[in-house]
N, C-alpha and C positions, 0 to 999 in steps of 0.2 A: 540361336541355340545350335550346338554341334552335337551330333550323335554318332559315335564310332562303335562299330561292332567288333568284338574280340572273339576270335575262333581259336579256342584252346581245347583242353579236355572238356571244358564247359563253354558254351556260347553265352555271351552277355554283352550288355551295352554300357558304354561310358557316355553319360549325358553331361554336357557342359553348357552352362548359361548363367545369366544373372537373374536372381529372384526365383529360382526353381526349387529351393528347399521345401516350399509348401507343397510340391508335387510328390515328395518322398512317400507319404503314406499311401496314396493311390497307386503309385508304381509298385510299391512293396506288396500291397494287397492283391494287385493283378498278377504279380509273379509268384507270390508265396502264400497267398490266402490270408484270412483275417484271424491269425493265431496270436501269439504273444511275441514281443520283441524285448530283448535286453539292449539298452543303449549303453555303450561303453564310451566314456569320455574322460578327459583329464580336468584338473581343477581350474585351469585357465579357460579352456574352451567352454566349459560348463556355463560360465558367466555370460557368454555371448550368444550361444546357439542351441543350448539344451532345450529351453522352453519351446522354441519354434519347432524343433525336431519332434518333441513329444506331442505337441499339438497336431502336427501333420499326421503322425501315426494314429493318434487317438481319434481324430476326425474320420479316418478311414476304417475305424472299427478294430484297430489293433491295440491290445492291452500292452502297457509298457512297464518295465522296471529299469532302474538306472544304476550302473556301477561307475563310480568316480574314483580315480586314482590320482596321486600327486603328480603334477606336470613335471616332466624332465626325463632325460635318458636313463637316470638311475632306476626309474620304475620299470624299465624294459628288462625285467628279471623273471626268473622262474618263480620267485615268491609272489609277485603280483599276478603272474599267469595262473598259478594255482588258486590264489584268492578269487580270481575271476571265474575259474571253472567251478569252484565250490559255490560261488554265488549263483551260477547257472543251475546247479543241482538243488540248492536251497529253494530257488524259485520254480523248481520242477518244470524246467523247459523240456519239451519233447522234440523229436525230430521234425515235427511240423511247425516248430517255432524257429526264431532266427535271431541273430545278433546284428547290431548296427554299430559300426566303427565310426564315431563322430570325432574327428580330430586329425592330427598329423601322422607322421610315419610311425611313431611309437605306438599310438593307439591302433592304427591299422594293422601293423605287424602282430601285435599281441592279441587283438581280437580275432584275427584270422587264424592264428595258431590255436587259440582256445576253442574256436568253432570247429577246427579240424579234429580236436581231441575229444571234446565232450560228446558222449554217446556215439563215439567213432565217426562223428561228423554231423553238424547241423549247418544250415545255410547261413551266410552272412553277407552284409551289404556294406560297401565302403562309401563314406561321406567325407571326403578329404577337405580339411579346412586350412591347409597350408599349401603354398605353391609346390614345395618339394613333393608332398604326398600326391597332389593333383597330377603332376607331370610324370611321376615315377613310381613311388612305392605303392600306390593304391591299385595299380594295374599290373597284371601278370602273375599274381598268385604266390609270390614269395612271402612267407610269414616266418617270424622268428623272434626269439628273445636272446639277450646276451648272457654269456657265462663269464666267470672270472678270467678265463684264459683268453677271451676275445669276444668280438662283436658278432652277433647273429649265428652263433655256433649251435643253437638248438632250434630247429624249425621244420617246416614242411612246405611243400607246394600245395596250395589250396586256393582255388579260384573263387572270387566272389560271385554273387548272383547279379549284382548291379553295382555300378560306380556312378554316384551322382555328385557332381561338382558345381556348387553354387559359387560363382566368382565373387559374390558380395563378401564371402567369408575372408577373402584376401585383404579386404579393406581394414580389417581389425589387426592385421599383422604389423609388428614393428618392422622398421627398415632392415634390421639384422636378419629377422626370420624370413622376410621376403627375399633377401639376398641369398639365403641358403638355397631356396628353390631355384634361383637363377644359376647357381653352380651346376645343377642337373640339366638345365636348359642348355647352357653352354656346352656341357658334355655331349648332349645329343647332336649339337651342331658339329663339334669336332669329329665325332665318330662317323656320322652318316650324311650330314646335310650342310654344305657350305653356305647355301642360301639362308638357312635358319641362323647359322652363326653370324653371318653378316647383318641379319635383321636385329640381333640382340647385342652385338659386340659394343655398341655405343651407349648402352643403358637406355633409360627412358622408355620402358616397354609397356607400362601399365595400360595405355590406351589400346593396345593390340593384344591384351593378355589372353582373351578367349581363343583367338586364332593360334597363338603360340602354344598354349596348353594342348589344343587339338593336334597340332603338328607333332608335338612330342609323344602324345598318346598314339598317334598313327605309326610313328617310328617304332615305338615299343611293341605295339600290336603285331607288326610285321615280324619282329624278331621272335616274339613269344610263339607265334604261329609256326615258325620254322624250328624252334628249339625251346619248347616249354620247360624242360627239366634241366636246362643249364649245362648241357654237355658240349656245346659248340658255340654257335654264333652269339647266343645270349650272353656269353662271357664278355663280349665286347662292351656290354653296358657297365662293366667294372672298370672302365677307363678312369684312372686316377684313384681308384678305391683301395688298391693294395696298400699304398702309403697312407691314404686317408684314414683307414681303420687303425693303423699304427699311431697316427697323430692323435686321433681321438683317445686311444687307450693311454698313450703317454701323458696326455693332458688331464687324465681322470675325467674325460668327457666334458671338460670345461670349454674346449674348442668344439663348436657345433659340427654336425655331419657335413653341412653344406660348405662351411669354411674349410674343413679338412679336405673335402673333395676338390675344392678350388686349388689348394696348395698341392694336393696329390697330382692333379693334372699338370701343373707346372713341373713338378719333379719328373713325371713320366716323359714329358716332352723334352726336357733337358737331357735326361738320361738316354732317350732314344736317339737324339741328335749326336750326343757325345760318343755313343757306342756304335754309331754307324747304321742304325736300324731304320732311320727315316730318310725319305727322299727329299724332304725339305724340313727345315727347323721351324716348328710351330710355336716355339716357346714365347716369342715376343707377342704374337697375336693373342695367345691365351692369357698372358699376363695383363695385356691392355684391356681385354674383355673383362677380366676379373676386377681390375681397378675401376673400370667404368660402371660396374655393377656392384660396387661396395664390397668386394670380396678380397681376401688377403692373397698374397703370392708366395709367402715364405713362413717358416716356423723356426723355432730356436732349439729344437731337440737334436741330440747327438745322432749322427748317422747310424752308429752301431745299435743304439737303442731302438730306432725305427725298424731296422732290419731284423733285430731279434724278435720284436713283436710280430712282424710280417711272417716269420717262419711258422706261426701257428694259424695262418690264414686258411680258411676252408677251401680256397681254390688250389691249395697245394696238393700235389699227387706224388707221394714218395719224395724223391729227391728233386722234383721239378715243380714249376709253377707257371701257369699261363699268365703272361704279362701283355697288356694291351698297348700297342705301339701306334702312334699317329704317323702314318707314312706321309700323308699330305693333309692339309686341312679339309675335313669332310670325308676322310677315309682312314679307318683304323684297321689293324689286323692283330690277330693273336700270335704271340711268339712264345714257344715253350722254352723256358730258360732254367738252368740249374739254380737251386735256391741260393747258392753262394753268391750269385750275381746280384741278389737283393742288396748286398753291402755296397756294391758299386753304384747301384741305382740310388740308394739312400744318400750317398755322398754328393748327389746333385741337388740336394735340398736348398 
C-alpha cells in the first residue's frame, strides 16, 4: 500500500493499494464521523463496485443513499449537476454529511463541484475507478462540468477529504479506457520525469501499476502544493490539453479524453520543434510511447476547426494563452503565445 499526503488548502491522504475498498467506511468514519453519505456513480461502475462501497460504509455505521447517472461525457453537464444537488437536498444532507465520488473523471469532477455548491460546501471523498482518475483528476481539487462552449468551463477548486484508490477496480476496465489513463501517465513523464517516461514508454505496465500511480500522484502533489489555484506551475499539467479539448469538442466527445490528450501531446511536440521552442524534438518518442500503450497519434479534423475551438479555452487570458512546451524529455515550460499562434500549432496535427 502507498499513502501520499497532499498539502493544499486542505491536507488529505491519497491511499493506493489492492483490496482496500473495504477500508473506505472506517476511514470515512474516522475522518468525517458516522453521518450520512450520498454515493455518486455512473451506470457502468454501479454494476461492479457500488455494492461493496455501500457495504463498507454501512458496516462503519454510515447511512447511504445512491445517485446514479448515465455513463459518458455527455452527463458531465449542468443538468446532471443540478439533479445531483437537488438529490442532496431531497435527502436532507447536512454539513456533517458527505459525498462519495465512485467512478472516473466525470464522476469525480461533478461530485466535487456539487459538494462545493450544496450548503456552500460539504465534504467529499474520491474513490477513483479508472486509471485516468487515479493518476490525475481525483487529486488536486479541480472540479467542473462542461458547457456548450467548451470543456470544464464551469467549476471550482475544492479539495477532497480523502482519495482511496483500490487498484482492483482497474481490472474491470476495457483496454481502451485503461489506455486513456496511460495518456496522463505519459504526460507526467514528458513534463517532469524522464525515468517515469522510460518506465512506461514500452507498454506492459500493469504489473507495476501501484508504483506508477503513486509516482504520478507525488508529481501532482508537488505541483498543487506550489500552485493550488492554477496561476503558474500547475498549468504545466495542461501539456497536450489545449488541442485535446478541441479534439474532444470537434468529435462531439466521441474521442475520449485520454485519446485526445495523446494526440494533443504529439501536436504540441511537433509544433514546439517546428517553431523553434524546443531544445530537442520529443515527437518521435511521444508517438512511440502512445503506440505502445494503445493510444492514437493523429486526428482528422481541420486545423482551423481545432484552433477555433481552442480560442474559447479557459487558459486564455485576453489575446494570449499559456502553451506547454516540451524543451527536452522530462522538462516542460510555459510559453505565453498570441492566440493567433494556435492556428500554426493546429497545422501540426
